[in-house]
ZARO-349801 format. One line per field, with one value per residue (C-alpha): x, y, z; residue number from 0. Coordinates in steps of 0.1 Angstrom, whole numbers, plus 5000, padded with zeros to 4 digits. Example, Ala and Ser with C-alpha at 12.3 -4.5 7.8 and 13.67 -1.06 7.14 Angstrom:
BEGIN
X: c(5123:5137)
Y: c(4955:4989)
Z: c(5078:5071)
i: c(0:1)
//
This chain:
BEGIN
X: c(3629:3666:3684:3719:3736:3738:3768:3785:3799:3821:3828:3865:3878:3878:3908:3903:3919:3908:3930:3960:3979:4001:3981:3947:3920:3906:3941:3942:3937:3910:3921:3949:3927:3923:3889:3882:3890:3865:3838:3848:3848:3813:3800:3814:3802:3767:3768:3770:3794:3812:3827:3837:3857:3854:3888:3904:3929:3960:3943:3975:3982:3947:3946:3979:3964:3933:3954:3978:3949:3924:3945:3952:3920:3897:3882:3872:3883:3863:3881:3865:3888:3871:3856:3821:3800:3786:3763:3792:3812:3785:3782:3819:3812:3782:3803:3814:3777:3769:3758:3739:3701:3679:3666:3700:3704:3733:3745:3762:3785:3810:3846:3851:3824:3842:3819:3788:3778:3772:3738:3728:3739:3719:3688:3693:3693:3662:3644:3653:3641:3607:3603:3581:3603:3634:3653:3662:3686:3699:3691:3707:3704:3739:3749:3763:3757:3769:3767:3747:3718:3684:3654:3624:3590:3555:3527:3522:3559:3565:3601:3600:3636:3670:3683:3721:3733:3747:3713:3691:3671:3675:3642:3655:3688:3670:3655:3670:3669:3700:3713:3738:3751:3742:3718:3704:3688:3677:3701:3675:3663:3699:3707:3677:3679:3716:3710:3686:3709:3718:3743:3718:3728:3750:3781:3776:3778:3758:3741:3734:3708:3686:3677:3654:3632:3630:3620:3593:3576:3575:3560:3589:3621:3623:3642:3660:3673:3709:3729:3751:3782:3778:3775:3796:3820:3856:3867:3896:3919:3893:3867:3894:3901:3864:3857:3889:3876:3842:3858:3879:3850:3831:3861:3867:3830:3827:3859:3847:3814:3834:3853:3883:3890:3901:3911:3909:3890:3894:3932:3934:3941:3931:3933:3905:3924:3936:3923:3912:3916:3907:3886:3899:3926:3936:3947:3960:3960:3981:3982:3983:3976:3983:3983:3974:3982:3965:3961:3953:3931:3942:3971:3980:3993:4004:4007:4022:4029:4029:4024:4024:4017:4025:4010:4007:3998:3975:3987:4016:4024:4038:4050:4049:4064:4072:4075:4072:4068:4064:4071:4056:4053:4046:4023:4030:4060:4069:4082:4095:4093:4110:4118:4120:4111:4120:4111:4116:4116:4100:4096:4084:4065:4077:4104:4115:4127:4133:4140:4161:4165:4164:4159:4159:4155:4160:4144:4143:4131:4111:4121:4151:4158:4173:4164:4181:4203:4211:4209:4202:4202:4203:4204:4188:4187:4180:4156:4164:4195:4203:4215:4233:4230:4250:4253:4253:4255:4279:4260:4271:4306:4298:4288:4268:4248:4259:4242:4248:4236:4233:4222:4199:4209:4239:4248:4260:4276:4271:4290:4296:4302:4294:4311:4291:4292:4296:4280:4279:4272:4246:4250:4282:4293:4306:4323:4313:4333:4343:4345:4337:4351:4353:4327:4323:4320:4291:4296:4328:4337:4347:4369:4386:4393:4426:4445:4438:4467:4463:4490:4489:4489:4488:4455:4467:4500:4481:4458:4487:4506:4475:4471:4507:4502:4471:4489:4519:4496:4509:4478)
Y: c(1181:1184:1152:1166:1193:1227:1232:1266:1284:1314:1338:1349:1351:1389:1410:1435:1463:1490:1475:1486:1455:1427:1403:1389:1409:1380:1373:1407:1403:1416:1413:1389:1365:1367:1379:1347:1326:1347:1336:1300:1300:1315:1290:1261:1275:1277:1239:1242:1222:1212:1246:1254:1285:1299:1313:1330:1357:1343:1310:1292:1317:1316:1278:1277:1298:1275:1244:1257:1267:1238:1210:1201:1197:1204:1234:1225:1248:1258:1278:1308:1312:1343:1371:1373:1382:1366:1343:1330:1325:1302:1284:1276:1257:1236:1207:1200:1196:1173:1143:1163:1161:1190:1197:1203:1239:1259:1289:1315:1340:1367:1362:1399:1403:1389:1400:1379:1360:1322:1328:1349:1321:1295:1318:1322:1284:1280:1307:1289:1256:1271:1291:1278:1295:1278:1311:1333:1363:1390:1427:1456:1494:1510:1539:1557:1558:1525:1511:1481:1465:1476:1455:1463:1454:1456:1476:1451:1446:1414:1412:1413:1416:1431:1458:1464:1499:1502:1494:1512:1544:1574:1565:1529:1541:1559:1527:1521:1483:1469:1435:1421:1394:1364:1337:1303:1284:1249:1233:1223:1259:1271:1248:1258:1295:1298:1281:1309:1339:1363:1392:1417:1445:1475:1454:1426:1401:1372:1386:1362:1387:1378:1346:1368:1376:1339:1331:1358:1336:1308:1329:1351:1349:1352:1383:1387:1420:1423:1452:1469:1466:1428:1424:1452:1442:1453:1470:1493:1500:1525:1497:1474:1497:1503:1465:1459:1484:1467:1433:1444:1460:1427:1407:1430:1431:1393:1390:1416:1397:1366:1382:1400:1436:1461:1495:1510:1487:1510:1508:1470:1448:1411:1391:1368:1335:1345:1324:1311:1341:1333:1351:1380:1387:1424:1441:1477:1502:1494:1456:1436:1399:1382:1348:1318:1336:1321:1337:1320:1331:1362:1371:1408:1424:1460:1489:1483:1445:1427:1389:1367:1330:1331:1310:1330:1309:1318:1346:1358:1395:1412:1447:1474:1470:1433:1418:1380:1356:1318:1317:1300:1320:1299:1305:1336:1345:1382:1397:1431:1460:1462:1424:1405:1368:1354:1321:1290:1307:1286:1302:1279:1289:1319:1329:1366:1382:1419:1450:1448:1410:1391:1354:1330:1292:1296:1275:1292:1267:1273:1304:1313:1351:1373:1407:1431:1437:1402:1380:1343:1324:1286:1281:1262:1278:1256:1262:1292:1301:1338:1356:1389:1421:1422:1384:1371:1336:1337:1311:1318:1313:1327:1293:1274:1279:1263:1256:1269:1249:1267:1242:1247:1272:1286:1322:1341:1374:1406:1413:1376:1361:1324:1311:1281:1252:1254:1241:1259:1232:1231:1257:1270:1307:1327:1359:1392:1403:1367:1352:1315:1292:1259:1239:1250:1220:1218:1242:1257:1294:1305:1336:1348:1385:1402:1409:1443:1467:1498:1525:1547:1585:1581:1600:1630:1632:1629:1658:1680:1673:1683:1715:1725:1719:1741:1769:1768:1769:1736:1720)
Z: c(1440:1434:1425:1430:1450:1432:1410:1410:1380:1388:1359:1361:1326:1321:1312:1340:1320:1344:1371:1351:1363:1350:1372:1364:1382:1402:1417:1434:1471:1495:1531:1522:1501:1463:1453:1434:1465:1485:1461:1461:1500:1501:1476:1496:1529:1513:1508:1471:1450:1429:1419:1383:1375:1340:1331:1302:1308:1326:1330:1341:1369:1382:1381:1399:1427:1430:1429:1456:1479:1473:1459:1423:1404:1433:1415:1379:1351:1320:1294:1277:1247:1233:1254:1239:1269:1301:1282:1262:1294:1308:1275:1278:1310:1298:1285:1321:1330:1300:1321:1348:1351:1339:1374:1389:1401:1387:1407:1386:1404:1395:1405:1411:1438:1468:1497:1487:1518:1519:1535:1504:1481:1501:1499:1462:1458:1479:1459:1426:1440:1448:1416:1388:1361:1376:1379:1409:1409:1432:1428:1445:1447:1443:1466:1436:1399:1384:1348:1359:1341:1353:1363:1341:1356:1345:1362:1389:1397:1378:1364:1326:1316:1325:1302:1302:1308:1272:1257:1283:1276:1298:1315:1321:1335:1364:1376:1411:1410:1394:1385:1410:1386:1408:1396:1403:1375:1367:1343:1318:1314:1313:1284:1264:1271:1264:1230:1221:1229:1201:1201:1188:1213:1217:1226:1202:1230:1244:1275:1304:1315:1285:1304:1326:1296:1288:1324:1322:1296:1322:1349:1360:1379:1417:1428:1461:1472:1485:1500:1475:1497:1497:1459:1446:1419:1416:1383:1394:1423:1438:1439:1453:1482:1489:1490:1511:1537:1538:1542:1571:1588:1585:1598:1628:1637:1638:1659:1684:1688:1696:1725:1709:1721:1694:1707:1672:1649:1619:1624:1630:1600:1602:1570:1560:1566:1600:1629:1651:1675:1711:1737:1756:1730:1731:1699:1698:1669:1639:1645:1612:1614:1581:1564:1587:1620:1651:1684:1717:1746:1765:1743:1741:1709:1712:1688:1653:1656:1622:1623:1592:1596:1633:1661:1694:1724:1753:1775:1753:1753:1722:1729:1703:1668:1670:1635:1631:1603:1602:1639:1670:1703:1734:1764:1785:1763:1763:1730:1721:1717:1683:1681:1648:1648:1614:1598:1619:1653:1681:1715:1743:1774:1795:1771:1770:1738:1742:1723:1691:1693:1660:1657:1627:1629:1667:1694:1728:1754:1785:1805:1783:1780:1754:1766:1742:1712:1701:1670:1674:1641:1636:1673:1701:1735:1765:1793:1816:1796:1797:1766:1774:1754:1722:1718:1683:1668:1639:1618:1583:1568:1534:1520:1546:1578:1610:1643:1678:1709:1742:1768:1798:1824:1805:1810:1780:1789:1770:1737:1730:1696:1693:1662:1649:1650:1687:1719:1753:1779:1806:1834:1817:1818:1790:1801:1786:1756:1746:1711:1715:1688:1708:1728:1764:1788:1813:1842:1828:1823:1788:1787:1756:1763:1755:1787:1801:1809:1831:1829:1860:1853:1815:1811:1831:1811:1778:1787:1798:1766:1745:1765:1758:1721:1720:1739:1716:1685:1673:1659)
i: c(0:1:2:3:4:5:6:7:8:9:10:11:12:13:14:15:16:17:18:19:20:21:22:23:24:25:26:27:28:29:30:31:32:33:34:35:36:37:38:39:40:41:42:43:44:45:46:47:48:49:50:51:52:53:54:55:56:57:58:59:60:61:62:63:64:65:66:67:68:69:70:71:72:73:74:75:76:77:78:79:80:81:82:83:84:85:86:87:88:89:90:91:92:93:94:95:96:97:98:99:100:101:102:103:104:105:106:107:108:109:110:111:112:113:114:115:116:117:118:119:120:121:122:123:124:125:126:127:128:129:130:131:132:133:134:135:136:137:138:139:140:141:142:143:144:145:146:147:148:149:150:151:152:153:154:155:156:157:158:159:160:161:162:163:164:165:166:167:168:169:170:171:172:173:174:175:176:177:178:179:180:181:182:183:184:185:186:187:188:189:190:191:192:193:194:195:196:197:198:199:200:201:202:203:204:205:206:207:208:209:210:211:212:213:214:215:216:217:218:219:220:221:222:223:224:225:226:227:228:229:230:231:232:233:234:235:236:237:238:239:240:241:242:243:244:245:246:247:248:249:250:251:252:253:254:255:256:257:258:259:260:261:262:263:264:265:266:267:268:269:270:271:272:273:274:275:276:277:278:279:280:281:282:283:284:285:286:287:288:289:290:291:292:293:294:295:296:297:298:299:300:301:302:303:304:305:306:307:308:309:310:311:312:313:314:315:316:317:318:319:320:321:322:323:324:325:326:327:328:329:330:331:332:333:334:335:336:337:338:339:340:341:342:343:344:345:346:347:348:349:350:351:352:353:354:355:356:357:358:359:360:361:362:363:364:365:366:367:368:369:370:371:372:373:374:375:376:377:378:379:380:381:382:383:384:385:386:387:388:389:390:391:392:393:394:395:396:397:398:399:400:401:402:403:404:405:406:407:408:409:410:411:412:413:414:415:416:417:418:419:420:421:422:423:424:425:426:427:428:429:430:431:432:433:434:435:436:437:438:439:440:441:442:443:444:445:446:447:448:449:450:451:452:453:454:455:456:457:458:459:460:461:462:463:464:465:466:467:468:469:470:471:472:473:474)
//
């Protein structure tokens, strides 16, 4: 009987040289989430905890990611100073478990295998709890030749040991069952078995897989099979792309089963931390939902839209190629096509923002309209206000940003420049072609055009003069 919840050790200290990257391997993202965070999330969802990450290469950068995502110190850190193999990595974490009871289960996972499911971790824990040898592990059959350790069994199928690829004979390398690198072991056995490891092997390292042979002497480890796609590790950019594609298939399948329509699932890109996404949401091809984006029931997002950290309320319609970041889109709002909603944009219910409109730190209130070719920055636009084509808020003086206020029901004519700070009062009109530098009172008309002058017959006389020049050869 377990006296404490399982503790999780995640090995994430490696250099990841085959990634050819300045970043630590486990910081590379799969569907918008670092591969290490995927493993932490799965462990937590399985009900295991606390979580300890074993770090080495770029420890500070990896710890900063963990602290930013989970809170400072929420994920414990064990430092592996030297890279002396997987067994040495786990030895580096043992001091953090010094006061824990021997019967506590320790789950050991790899930080570069992001698609392991929480259900699989829970099954691994249960298998360990019921195993006399106090060890359970996952096996897999790769879909292509891989340099993984092989599971060596006796004539009746009992697991005897795992032989690493570098130490395996040709006969052993054709064994289909491979080590998936995921274990659950009782802490007392882990302490004793780690203390007995030697580096007498081809790599001169301490192998965690040698624990399997130790468990064979206690009756043998429990082995659970897992699909290769779920436990595949990432070593280079090719592996990263393969796992990314699998992650996105998984995400999209789960969303479609909950009531989301995807016209082209293989061309729809939803990041792992997006959600919730409501029922009857419609997503066209080329849509990318990133960060912490949330989508309400019945929203429609058309071709090529890219949303990052955006909240889309129920019934909103985003037309093709809308780009938005850190914005809020209200119920039944209509956006695009080719609109750009920048950080701080808030659109209330029934707002319309049309083609080639850009907003930044702008609040458009219920029913306001900016249908085309406008820039609204550092602005508040009242309910039912109309923003004509070509309107811009001149919010930056080269040193500071200034605010424009357009009150409810105001009508801003086309080709208007609103030089901030400035207020256009409720139900006021601004004539097309105006440059507004002073506040406009409620219900007033602002007009700042240059006086128009018409000269009768001027065009005819001009054309006749030009014709005479061409005829005379005077060009």
